[in-house]
Structure formats: structure tokens, C-alpha cells
C-alpha positions in Angstrom: 5.8 65.3 41.9 8.8 63.7 43.5 7.9 60.4 42.0 7.8 61.9 38.5 11.2 63.5 39.1 12.6 60.1 40.2 11.2 58.4 37.1 12.6 61.1 34.9 16.0 60.6 36.5 15.9 56.9 35.7 15.5 57.9 32.0 18.7 59.9 32.2 20.7 57.1 33.9 21.9 54.5 31.4 24.0 51.4 31.2 25.4 51.3 27.7 22.6 52.0 25.3 19.9 50.9 27.8 18.3 53.3 30.3 17.8 52.4 33.9 14.0 52.7 33.4 14.1 50.2 30.5 16.2 47.7 32.6 13.8 48.0 35.6 10.8 47.5 33.3 12.5 44.4 31.8 13.2 43.0 35.3 9.5 43.6 36.1 8.4 41.8 32.9 10.8 38.9 33.7 9.3 38.5 37.2 5.8 38.5 35.8 6.8 35.9 33.3 8.4 33.8 36.0 5.3 33.9 38.1 3.1 33.0 35.1 5.4 30.1 34.3 5.1 28.7 37.8 1.3 29.1 37.9 0.8 27.5 34.4 3.2 24.7 35.3 1.4 24.0 38.5 -2.1 23.9 36.9 -0.8 21.7 34.1 0.8 19.3 36.6 -2.5 18.9 38.5 -4.4 18.3 35.3 -1.9 15.7 34.2 -2.1 13.9 37.5 -5.8 13.5 37.1 -5.5 12.1 33.6 -5.0 8.5 32.7 -1.9 9.1 30.5 1.2 7.0 30.9 3.8 8.5 33.2 6.3 8.9 30.4 3.9 11.0 28.3 3.1 13.1 31.4 6.8 13.8 31.9 7.3 14.7 28.2 4.3 17.1 28.3 5.6 18.8 31.4 9.1 19.2 29.9 7.8 20.4 26.5 5.5 23.0 28.3 8.3 24.4 30.4 10.6 24.7 27.4 7.9 26.4 25.4 7.0 28.8 28.3 10.7 29.7 28.9 11.3 30.3 25.2 8.2 32.7 25.1 9.5 34.4 28.2 12.9 35.0 26.6 11.2 36.6 23.6 9.0 38.8 25.7 11.9 40.0 27.9 14.1 40.6 24.8 11.3 42.7 23.3 11.1 44.8 26.4 14.8 45.5 26.1 14.4 46.7 22.6 16.1 43.6 21.0 14.6 42.6 17.6 12.4 39.6 18.3 12.3 38.6 14.6 16.0 38.0 14.5 15.8 36.2 17.9 13.0 33.9 16.7 15.0 33.2 13.5 18.1 32.4 15.5 16.1 30.0 17.8 14.6 28.3 14.7 18.0 27.8 13.1 19.4 26.4 16.4 16.5 24.1 16.8 16.9 22.8 13.2 20.6 22.2 13.7 20.0 20.4 17.0 17.2 18.2 15.4 19.5 17.2 12.6 22.4 16.3 15.0 20.0 14.3 17.1 17.9 12.8 14.3 17.8 9.2 15.7 17.1 10.4 19.2 14.4 12.7 18.1 12.9 9.9 15.9 12.7 7.7 19.0 11.4 10.5 21.1 8.4 11.3 18.9 7.8 7.6 18.3 7.7 7.2 22.1 5.1 9.9 22.3 3.1 8.2 19.6 3.2 4.8 21.5 2.3 6.5 24.8 -0.6 8.4 23.2 -2.0 5.6 21.1 -1.5 2.9 23.7 -1.2 -0.3 21.6 0.0 -1.8 24.9 0.8 -0.7 28.4 3.1 -1.9 31.1 2.3 -5.5 32.2 0.8 -6.6 28.8 2.1 -9.8 27.2 2.9 -9.0 23.6 4.7 -10.2 20.5 6.7 -7.3 19.2 9.5 -6.9 16.7 10.0 -10.7 16.6 10.1 -10.9 20.5 7.5 -12.4 22.8 7.4 -11.2 26.4 5.9 -8.9 29.0 6.1 -5.1 28.7 8.2 -3.8 31.6 8.2 -0.1 30.8 7.3 2.3 27.9 9.9 5.1 27.9 10.3 8.1 25.6 13.3 6.5 23.8 13.0 2.7 24.4 10.3 0.1 25.2 11.5 -2.5 27.6 10.4 -6.1 27.2 11.0 -9.0 29.6 11.3 -12.2 27.6 10.0 -15.6 28.7 13.5 -16.5 29.8 13.7 -13.4 31.9 15.9 -11.2 29.7 15.4 -7.5 29.5 15.3 -6.2 25.9 15.4 -2.5 25.0 13.6 -1.8 21.7 14.0 1.6 20.1 10.6 3.3 19.9 11.0 4.0 16.1 11.1 0.2 15.6 8.1 -0.3 17.9 6.0 2.1 15.8 7.0 0.3 12.5 6.5 -3.2 13.9 3.4 -5.4 13.8 2.2 -5.6 17.4 0.3 -8.6 18.8 -1.2 -7.9 22.2 -2.3 -11.0 24.0 -3.5 -9.1 27.1 -5.7 -6.5 25.6 -8.9 -8.6 25.9 -10.3 -10.0 29.2 -10.9 -13.5 27.6 -8.7 -15.7 25.4 -9.4 -18.9 23.5 -7.3 -22.0 24.1 -6.8 -24.0 20.9 -5.5 -27.6 21.2 -4.9 -29.7 18.1 -5.1 -33.5 18.5 -4.3 -36.2 15.9 -5.9 -39.7 16.3 -5.8 -42.8 14.1 -8.5 -43.6 11.6 -9.6 -46.5 13.8 -10.9 -44.0 16.4 -14.5 -43.0 16.4 -15.0 -39.3 15.7 -17.8 -39.1 18.2 -15.8 -40.7 21.0 -12.9 -38.4 20.4 -15.2 -35.3 20.6 -16.8 -36.6 23.8 -13.3 -37.2 25.3 -12.1 -33.7 24.4 -15.2 -32.1 25.8 -14.9 -34.1 29.0 -11.3 -32.8 29.4 -12.6 -29.3 29.1 -15.4 -29.8 31.6 -13.0 -31.1 34.2 -11.1 -27.9 34.5 -12.8 -25.2 36.7 -11.2 -22.3 34.8 -12.7 -23.2 31.5 -15.7 -20.8 30.8 -19.1 -22.2 30.3 -20.0 -19.3 28.0 -18.9 -19.4 25.2 -19.1 -23.2 25.6 -16.1 -25.4 24.6 -16.3 -26.8 21.1 -14.6 -29.6 19.2 -14.2 -29.9 15.4 -12.8 -32.5 13.0 -10.6 -30.1 11.0 -8.7 -32.3 8.6 -8.0 -35.8 7.2 -4.3 -36.3 7.2 -2.0 -39.1 5.9 -2.7 -41.7 8.6 -4.5 -39.5 11.1 -7.6 -37.5 11.8 -7.0 -34.0 13.2 -9.4 -32.6 15.9 -9.4 -29.1 17.4 -10.6 -28.3 20.9 -11.5 -24.7 21.5 -12.2 -23.5 25.0 -12.5 -19.9 26.4 -10.7 -18.8 29.6 -9.9 -15.6 31.4 -6.7 -14.1 30.1 -4.5 -14.7 33.2 -5.5 -18.4 33.2 -4.5 -19.2 29.6 -1.2 -21.0 30.1 -2.3 -23.0 33.2 -5.4 -24.2 31.3 -3.5 -24.9 28.2 -1.0 -27.2 29.9 -3.6 -28.8 32.2 -5.9 -29.7 29.2 -3.0 -31.4 27.4 -2.3 -33.6 30.4 -6.0 -34.4 30.9 -6.6 -35.2 27.2 -3.7 -37.8 27.3 -5.2 -39.4 30.4 -8.8 -39.5 29.1 -7.6 -41.0 25.8 -5.8 -43.8 27.7 -9.0 -44.4 29.8 -11.2 -44.7 26.7 -8.7 -46.6 24.5 -8.4 -43.8 21.9 -5.1 -44.1 20.0 -3.3 -40.9 19.1 -1.5 -40.8 15.8 2.2 -40.3 15.3 4.8 -40.7 12.5 5.8 -44.3 12.3 6.9 -47.0 9.9 5.6 -50.6 10.0 7.8 -53.4 8.6 6.2 -56.7 7.7 8.4 -59.7 6.7 6.5 -62.3 4.6 8.1 -65.7 4.2 6.7 -67.6 1.2 7.8 -70.0 -1.5 9.5 -67.2 -3.5 11.6 -66.1 -0.6 11.5 -63.4 2.0 9.6 -60.2 1.1 9.8 -56.9 3.0 6.7 -54.8 3.0 7.2 -51.2 4.4 4.2 -49.2 5.4 4.2 -45.6 6.8 
């Protein structure tokens, strides 16, 4: 009975237009919301830690979840105080729209960053060609993607440009093909050239046996025959094998007497009864 009397007395005590009982119930609702936010945030963090998402995307999800939970808590507490939630929701919507218009470029980069992190056209450490640049991906952030170029420069590319660009990822596959084009003179035997190129490939331990290296005669040029050596390697070995094969091919050609073609001009001077005649040949 005494408890009922105390509760009835809370109804009679008021602060402005709010009764003490309403304020206490609102405080209780706020505490419940606070506990719920902490529990949900903790559970979400554990789930995100177990996932294979990029760290930037995990951070964005955590922040977005907290903002959403706090916005919901404000609406619930306002409703317990008797404040019209419809007007509050409308006010928050207008404020959000105004903020998004003011930060249009930032929001565009933000959502583009989420798209990149979710779709994963590349990850940190990949060697890519992106927006006209070639380099290694250092970090994928929510606003910018950082690329380290071959000459060790850090380039920050806005994520909206990343989403719109054509992306060439050299590191996505475990194996990569080395293509080397060689031009020889027409005096060279096609069979000897093929054997020499295959020998160069067989000398390097990092050239894969399966798929086996192949050599093709790809074109007849003006003064040269063009051959293509195609050899498969593990992705990390690409540049080492590419440079080593070029050196080995030069050495093997010299050993076998195979002449490589290059742009040149031959001048022949003919001395006859009619005088000196110049004959120019490319």
C-alpha cells in the first residue's frame, strides 16, 4: 500500500509539463536502450572479427550500426516522454538530407569505398593497373584507395574514381604467363629459333612445366620474322623470370649464330663506267 502511495505521489510531482513518474520511466527506458546498444554492439563486433571482410568495411559497419542504434534509442526515449516521434523522424530525415547534400563528394567516396571493400576487385598487396596508374595497393580506405607506384610514390585515388575506372589486377591469379616477343632476320631458320627460345625457357627453374612453354611464329614483318615465347610462372616470380629470359635468349642466340633484326639502312656504293651510284636499302 505504501508503494502505491509513493507512486501516486510521483504522479502529482511534475517538472514543467512532465510528471516525475514519466521522467523516471524515461530514464529506465534510456538505461534499457543503453544496455541493449552495448550488447548488440559487442555481438556484432565478435561476428565481424570472425568474418573475412576488409578492416575498413568492418569499421564502417560498426559505426553505421552504432549510429542507427542511437537514433532508434532517441526515438524510443522521446516517445516515452510524450514527444511526437513523427515530427522527430521528419526532423532527422531533413537534417540527414541537408547533411548529405553538403557532403555530397564525401558521401560519394564513402559509399564507393564500401562498394570496393564489399566487391573486392583487389585487396591490399595486389599489383594493379588503376585509373591510369600501375602499382601495389597499400590500403583500401573508406574515402581513398592508396597505391604505391613503381617509383615508390604514394598516390591517393578517390574511391568514386576507383569504382568508375577499369581495373586490371595482376595478382588475382596464382599463375601468370610471360610473353616475350623476338624479331629475327629472314636468314634465320624458324626451327632453330623455336629450339633456342624453348632452351632459354628450360634453363630457368621457375618456369612451370605445366602448362609447357610454347613458341609461335606470329608475323612476317618488313625485314624480320617475329616469334613469341609464352611461358607460365608463379605470380610472384613474373618479373624475375621475364628479365632472366631476355638475358638468356640473347646469350643463346649468340651461341647459335641466330641474328636478331633491328631497324637499319645499308648503303652500297657502285663504281661503274657511268659514274658512282648510291643504292640505299632498309
